[in-house]
C-alpha positions, 0 to 999 in steps of 0.5 A, spaced: 131 736 534 130 744 535 134 750 536 134 755 542 134 761 536 127 758 534 124 758 540 126 764 543 121 770 542 115 765 541 108 767 544 106 764 551 099 762 553 096 760 560 091 754 561 085 758 558 089 760 552 090 767 554 097 770 552 101 772 558 108 774 554 114 771 550 119 766 552 125 770 553 130 764 556 131 757 557 134 755 564 139 749 565 142 746 571 149 743 569 149 737 574 156 733 573 152 726 573 149 728 566 153 730 561 147 733 557 143 737 562 136 737 561 132 744 561 129 745 568 126 752 567 123 757 562 123 765 563 117 769 560 117 776 559 110 779 560 107 786 562 108 784 569 116 783 568 120 776 567 117 770 571 121 764 571 117 758 571 119 750 572 119 746 566 114 742 569 109 748 568 110 748 560 105 743 556 109 744 550 116 748 549 117 746 542 110 748 539 109 755 535 105 757 541 108 755 548 102 753 552 102 753 560 099 748 564 097 753 569 094 760 569 100 765 570 098 767 577 097 760 579 104 757 576 109 755 581 116 759 581 122 756 580 128 757 585 134 760 580 140 758 583 147 762 582 150 756 578 144 755 573 145 757 566 140 761 562 142 759 555 140 765 551 144 770 556 150 766 558 151 761 552 149 765 545 155 769 542 160 767 547 167 764 545 169 757 546 176 754 544 176 749 539 182 745 540 181 741 534 182 747 530 186 750 535 182 757 534 177 761 538 170 760 535 163 763 537 157 760 539 151 761 534 146 757 537 144 751 541 141 745 539 136 742 543 133 734 543 127 731 546 127 724 549 121 721 552 118 728 553 124 731 556 128 736 553 136 736 553 141 740 551 145 736 546 150 741 542 153 748 541 152 750 534 159 754 531 157 754 524 155 760 520 148 757 519 147 758 526 147 766 524 142 765 518 138 761 523 138 767 528 136 772 522 130 768 522 131 765 515 130 758 518 128 755 512 134 757 508 138 754 515 135 748 514 136 747 507 144 749 508 144 744 514 142 738 510 147 740 505 153 742 509 158 738 514 155 739 521 159 744 525 157 743 532 161 741 539 158 736 544 155 740 550 159 734 554 165 737 552 163 744 554 165 747 561 161 753 563 165 758 568 162 763 572 157 768 569 162 774 568 167 770 565 166 766 558 165 759 556 170 754 554 171 747 552 173 743 557 181 743 555 185 738 560 192 740 561 195 734 557 190 736 551 193 743 551 200 740 552 199 736 545 198 743 541 203 746 538 206 753 542 204 757 535 197 754 535 196 756 543 199 763 541 193 763 536 188 761 541 191 766 546 191 772 541 183 771 540 182 771 548 181 777 552 185 779 558 181 774 563 180 768 558 188 768 556 190 769 563 186 763 565 188 759 559 196 760 561 195 758 568 193 751 566 200 751 562 207 749 566 213 753 565 216 750 559 209 750 555 208 757 557 215 759 555 214 756 549 207 759 547 209 766 549 215 766 545 210 765 539 207 772 540 210 779 539 214 782 546 209 788 547 203 782 547 208 778 552 208 784 556 201 785 557 200 777 558 205 777 564 203 784 567 199 781 573 203 774 574 208 774 580 215 776 579 217 769 581 213 766 576 215 771 570 223 770 572 222 762 572 219 764 565 225 768 563 229 763 565 226 758 560 225 762 554 231 763 549 235 769 551 233 773 545 226 772 547 227 774 554 231 780 552 225 782 548 220 781 553 224 785 559 225 790 554 218 792 554 217 792 561 218 798 566 225 799 568 224 797 576 220 791 574 226 789 569 231 790 574 227 786 580 226 780 575 233 780 573 235 779 580 231 773 581 233 770 575 239 765 575 246 769 575 248 765 568 241 766 565 241 774 567 248 775 565 246 772 558 240 777 558 243 783 560 248 782 555 243 782 549 240 788 553 246 792 551 245 792 544 240 796 540 233 792 539 234 791 531 241 790 531 245 783 530 247 783 538 240 785 540 236 779 536 242 774 537 241 768 542 247 766 546 245 759 546 249 755 540 253 749 540 261 750 539 267 746 540 274 747 539 278 744 533 283 739 536 277 734 537 276 728 533 269 727 530 267 722 536 270 726 541 266 732 538 259 727 538 260 726 545 261 733 547 255 735 543 251 730 546 252 734 553 249 740 550 243 738 547 238 741 552 242 748 552 242 750 545 237 753 541 239 750 535 244 745 532 243 746 525 251 748 525 256 747 530 261 753 531 269 752 532 272 757 536 279 757 539 281 758 546 280 766 545 273 764 543 275 767 536 271 763 530 275 759 526 270 754 522 264 751 522 260 745 520 254 741 519 251 735 523 252 732 516 259 733 516 260 730 523 256 724 521 260 722 515 267 724 518 271 718 520 271 717 528 278 719 529 278 725 524 280 732 527 275 737 527 280 742 524 280 737 518 273 737 516 270 744 518 269 749 513 274 755 514 270 760 509 265 763 514 259 768 513 258 772 519 255 778 521 257 784 526 254 785 533 252 792 530 249 790 523 242 792 523 237 787 522 236 788 515 243 786 513 242 780 517 236 778 514 239 779 507 245 775 509 241 769 511 237 770 505 243 771 500 247 765 503 241 760 504 243 760 512 239 757 517 243 761 522 249 766 522 254 767 527 255 774 530 262 776 531 265 783 534 271 787 530 276 782 533 272 776 530 270 773 537 264 770 537 258 772 541 252 768 539 248 766 533 241 769 529 237 764 527 233 765 520 226 766 523 229 771 528 233 775 522 227 775 517 221 776 522 221 784 521 223 784 514 218 779 511 211 783 512 207 776 513 212 774 518 210 779 523 203 781 521 201 774 523 203 775 530 199 781 531 194 780 537 187 780 533 182 781 539 186 782 545 182 787 549 
């Protein structure tokens, strides 16, 4: 076993033992039938420039001095193809997605293995030991590698893309869908525009919407900048209304109106309503998707009605009771409903002591209310007690607690 960093720069001699230059790169040709590609050629830089020779022209690649089987002028040249990969140029220091850790990591070295005289690429090294090895501290690197858990990613899990792009782990769509949207958002933040666009293109609309909801609106706006209006409109319909409003608020006015026109009328109306309120007000951060019923239902009727709205509301921590004029008259939790007798009226077990915030209350007031009363969500009403939406605890506290929003800032987006 050897590492790419250990052989790059080694002196190369010809058949007569005369120095002809140094090894500058190693070329592999990734064939689909071979998960671990074998080394096909080497690049040698000398006084006459760089020459690429086939691997069969090399007598011993892993020796301290690399001898050729030919005099340099007599050595055959290698026909470099567009899809050939130069390990030093195309792989080292490139970023890949580690789906197990839901993070972006950098390739610090490439592990080579010799089998029956043929040398294969086995793993990419993403550990800091690889950096130490590349600094020339090979002895220390070998010592640490023997005492630390190996951090390598098998080459057959790596998919090389075009040379002007980056290298990624092969991530089937079903694997991406298994990741939590917050983990996908962390990955997206660590990628550049090209990479993040490629990753997002692999997600269906539902997963893409969930992922976008995990990043701040300014970053969302950059991510959808080059998406078609039709696709963005589909995303906005899939997102929670408050999240969709935040995203639209960071887009140019003309595009915002175009997108609203493409959305389903009910979804567009909900978002338009939110856009009329100041961004940091209760009305601006609330969602209009919540569970509400009337007080003249029995517990069993309420359960049946709530079943029908399960896919339409953001959260069902609380159910809100409104009269015919949509005025808030009570609330109850699912626990209250479960333990109520089937024939018991909602009006008899609902809580009439209500904690609410006004549409115009600022976000800090909303956050203080949520924290003071230990609420998972708080209803938003107007001066006449008409209910307009709810603010969930995470949305209320998002800009108040520093760690909640600092974690969401894009780190390496460029």
